[in-house]
C-alpha positions, 0 to 999 in steps of 0.5 A, a space after each residue: 529400677 532393678 537390681 540387676 537390670 534388664 536381667 530381671 526382665 519378667 512374665 511373671 504376673 504376680 512381680 510384675 503388678 509388685 514392681 508397678 505397684 513400687 512404680 506405675 513407670 516400669 516399661 513392659 516388653 514383648 518377648 518370645 519369637 523374633 524382632 527385628 529392630 530398624 534401628 536407622 535408615 527410615 523416616 517415616 511409617 511409608 518407609 517401614 513399609 516399604 523396608 517390609 515389603 521389599 525383604 518379603 515380609 509377610 504382614 505383621 506387628 509393627 511398633 514405632 520406638 522412641 526414636 526421634 526424629 527418625 523412625 525407628 521400627 520393630 517387626 515382631 514375628 513368630 518363630 527362632 532365628 539367629 540373633 545379631 545385626 544387620 544392614 539391608 536395602 540403606 538400613 540397619 539394625 540388630 535381629 533379637 531371639 531366644 528370649 531377646 525382648 523388645 521395648 513394648 507399646 506404651 514403654 517410654 525412651 530415655 528421650 521422653 517419647 513413647 514406644 507406639 503401634 504403627 501397624 496391629 497386625 498378629 504376629 506373622 511366622 519370621 520366615 527364617 531363611 531370609 534372615 539369616 541372609 538378611 544377618 552379618 556378622 559383627 564387627 569384632 570387640 577386638 582392638 580396632 586397628 588404625 583407620 577403622 570407621 564406625 558408622 551409624 548404623 551401628 556405632 551404638 552395638 559396637 560400642 556396646 561391643 568395647 564396653 563389654 571388653 573394659 568392663 570384663 578387664 577390671 573398668 566400671 565407673 568413671 574410669 569406663 567413661 572416659 575409656 568407653 568417650 575416647 574410643 567412641 571420638 576416636 572411631 565413630 564416624 560422627 561420634 556418639 553425643 557424650 549423655 548416650 556413652 554415659 549411659 552406656 557405661 553406667 548400666 555397664 557398671 551398674 550390671 557388672 556390680 550387680 554380679 560382684 558377690 556383696 561383701 557381708 555384714 559386719 558382725 555388730 550390725 546395727 538394726 537402722 542397716 538391717 532396716 534399711 536393707 529389707 527394705 531396699 530389696 522391698 523397693 526394688 521388687 525381688 525380696 523373694 529373690 533374697 536368701 530367706 534367711 538374711 531375711 529373717 535374720 535381719 528383722 530379728 535385727 531390728 526391734 519390734 517397734 520396727 517389726 511391727 511397722 513393716 511385718 505385713 508388708 514383707 510378708 506380702 513381698 515374701 508371699 507368705 502369710 504374716 503368720 507365719 513370718 512372725 514365728 520365723 523372725 521369733 525363731 532368729 531373735 537373740 535373747 534378751 540382755 541379762 540371762 537365756 531367753 524365756 521359754 514360753 510355749 504356744 498352742 500350733 497355729 498352723 494356717 486352714 487349708 482353703 477359705 474361711 468363712 468370718 461368719 460362720 467361725 464366729 458363730 461355730 466359736 460362740 457355740 463351741 464355749 457354750 459347750 462348756 459357760 453359762 453366761 448370766 448375758 445372753 450375747 457374751 458367748 458372741 463377745 467372746 469369740 469376736 475377742 478370741 478373733 482379735 487377738 488374731 490381728 490384735 496389731 491392726 487395731 490400735 487399741 484392743 480390750 482388756 476382757 475382764 471375767 467377773 463373778 459375785 462368787 467362786 465356782 462360776 466357771 471363770 478358770 473354765 472361761 480361761 481355759 476355753 481361752 489358752 487353748 483357742 487365742 493365739 499365743 496364750 499365755 497363763 499368768 495366774 499370779 506375774 509379777 512386773 518384771 515377767 510380766 514386759 519382759 514376756 510382752 516384749 519378747 513373745 507378744 503373746 496375750 496373756 491370761 492371768 487368772 485369780 487377779 483378786 488375789 494380786 493385783 487389786 494391791 500391786 498398783 505397778 503391775 495395773 499401771 503395767 497393764 493400762 500402759 498396754 492397752 493402746 499400741 505403742 505402749 511401752 516401758 522402761 526399764 534399765 538393764 546391766 548390758 556389759 558392765 553398764 546400765 543402759 535404760 531400756 524400753 519393753 514394749 506392752 501392748 498385749 491382748 489381755 484376758 483376766 480374770 476375778 471374784 469382784 471387781 477391778 480398781 478404776 483404770 484397769 475397769 476403763 480399759 476392759 469389756 466385761 464378762 459375768 460368771 454366775 454359779 449355774 443352777 441346777 437345771 443348767 448342764 454343761 460339759 467339762 472342757 479337758 482338750 487334753 483327755 477330749 480328744 474331740 475337744 482338742 481337734 475341735 479347738 486345734 480347728 477354731 485355730 487354723 481357722 482363725 489363723 487363715 481368716 485373719 490373714 485374708 482379711 486383715 488389710 480390710 479389719 485395718 480399714 474398716 469402719 464400723 459405727 460406733 457413734 451410740 456409744 461413749 468415748 471410753 466405750 466406742 474404744 474398746 468395742 472398736 476393734 470388735 465390731 471391725 472383725 463384725 462388720 467384715 464378717 458380716 450378717 448380723 452380728 454386730 446388731 449382737 456386739 451393740 446389744 453387748 455394749 450396752 448392756 451393764 457393767 460391773 460397778 466399779 471400785 470408786 477411787 479415794 477421790 470419788 469416795 471423798 467428793 460423793 461423802 462431802 455432797 452427802 454431807 452438805 445435803 444432811 446439813 442444809 448449810 453453804 459452808 463448813 468449817 475443816 474441823 466439822 467436815 473431817 467429824 463428818 467424814 468420820 461418820 462415814 463408816 463404810 467409807 473408810 476415813 476412820 482407818 485412812 492411813 494404812 487401815 489404822 490412824 483416822 483422816 485429819 484436816 490435812 489429809 483432807 485438804 491434801 485429798 483435795 488439791 487432785 481438785 482443785 480446792 482449798 481451804 479459805 477463811 470463811 465467816 460463819 454467822 450465828 446462825 450456821 454456828 447454832 446448827 453445827 455446834 450447841 451454842 455459839 460466841 456473841 459475834 460472828 467466828 471466822 474459820 477455816 474451811 469450804 463453800 459448797 460453790 467450791 464443789 458444785 461443779 467437780 460434783 456436776 462432773 463427776 457424780 451421777 444421781 441424788 444426794 442421800 442423808 447420811 449421819 454426821 458428827 456431833 461436835 462442840 462448841 469452839 470454844 
């Protein structure tokens, strides 16, 4: 079950717990002192007691072995003795001391029977003189002479010695078994069962191969092979004994998605923090194809030296950010503190929200807050104007917390970047791009999941809006004062931010599993808000106190108004036009004319801000809702309401019915319809 068999026996409590967490059937043993192992010649507990009395053994711990149907016994003493075989008073066995061990009570014999306590006495001091006289020389391991026979009490030990000689001669596996079985049948009287010989040969082969230097991996080693090597060492429970450089190199060779799945398990097996493992592995990752590895400097994140109170940490972070920022909502400092701590734990969440820092006017503190985030978040990277290709490559390569300021100058008009940002809202998000590798263009997947905070004047697009929680800032009044935030010039501020980062590293590593398994109550929030706030509420619940009540109050604060999509504006305008005209149907011509009268909606500048919307454009936009123009009957009274006069006979024109929009209006629009200006048309003849 372990690479080096019984040679891996240990009394290290941490290692034992790891083994039993992998497989509870690892056998316990008893080591230290002297063990007199009585293998043959006993048939009952009474025989074992009589044997001990006849040899003047003091009362001591007696364990019945798993040997059946005989009564195998182990007498356990303290002290030391000389190892070897013995035969005394019709009983044969072995004396073991000096770091040898015996199977402890509760262990399972290969036959399936248990080792049991037969006499529960404290271990007595071993009688040295008696044990020296007790021992006799073990059989020679040299080739036996013709006519030599090995009796029942010594067969196992003799075969084991022959096994060592044969292994040294180069025999392993089936060849070793065949040679050993030949000796068994020739010299053992009676021969040992073939299965016992096979077990002995297999154990010797495993021990031999475990001590052979493993072959070095080929230069073109696959990431899958590297992952399997790491997992194999973990399952066997011996990853700490493997050279650390080999483990880090294997982890650097696997994909980042695979690394995310195993990083916590590996860190626990190595007994190091996850953040430290990330640092060791990232240093060994090769550069991306097509160029040198990008150079990104992160603020140091060395762990705090002792356990950290999570609630005190959050309160200290909120108090720190209030020194430099005036918030519009009183709970926003607590939200910022929780989001910052979340960047140290974002891999434990399925969704981590974007932090939107918005204001109506410049000079409201957005950049100062982004500066604070840069000095407090884990692996923060500023990107005040970033291209799409740089964005996803930096995230895939470095797993940073990305801070985007001045987004109103470049983000709104960059739908490709918005799409990449949206994909990284959820764990496992990625984009595909073609890369040139060895002269060929191949499809490469780049991970995009990462914490993102952005600052902008105004409001984000609808899709980005729905993936964000917001911090709204206004210019401070003449009576409001804050400190300037400049850690590079202020040593007290630099020390404050460094201590906050170190405390967050420690708390995150100590409570990672607890946060991951936490299930906060989010029932009072809407679906999207529930997704966005769940990560922060997990942190708040584990931190304790009244923190989550503060976060829930913040979650109920009104969000800034979002930019309406073209379809949303269209649906709202159509509702208002039908309401204003008080009709149940409209020809396409009339509806387009009325839409052009809605000056604030921009339909007169629909095509790149130049030309106006037409009937074909209207039909195309409405296909997103599953609505198409059809030919409808327009009575005389409807014609008179639309035009100054009507034809003598009813008109049939292509247009839309109000009922086509009723379900959409109920689903997507809030509030009541409004009176709006409508177009003025002449009769269609």
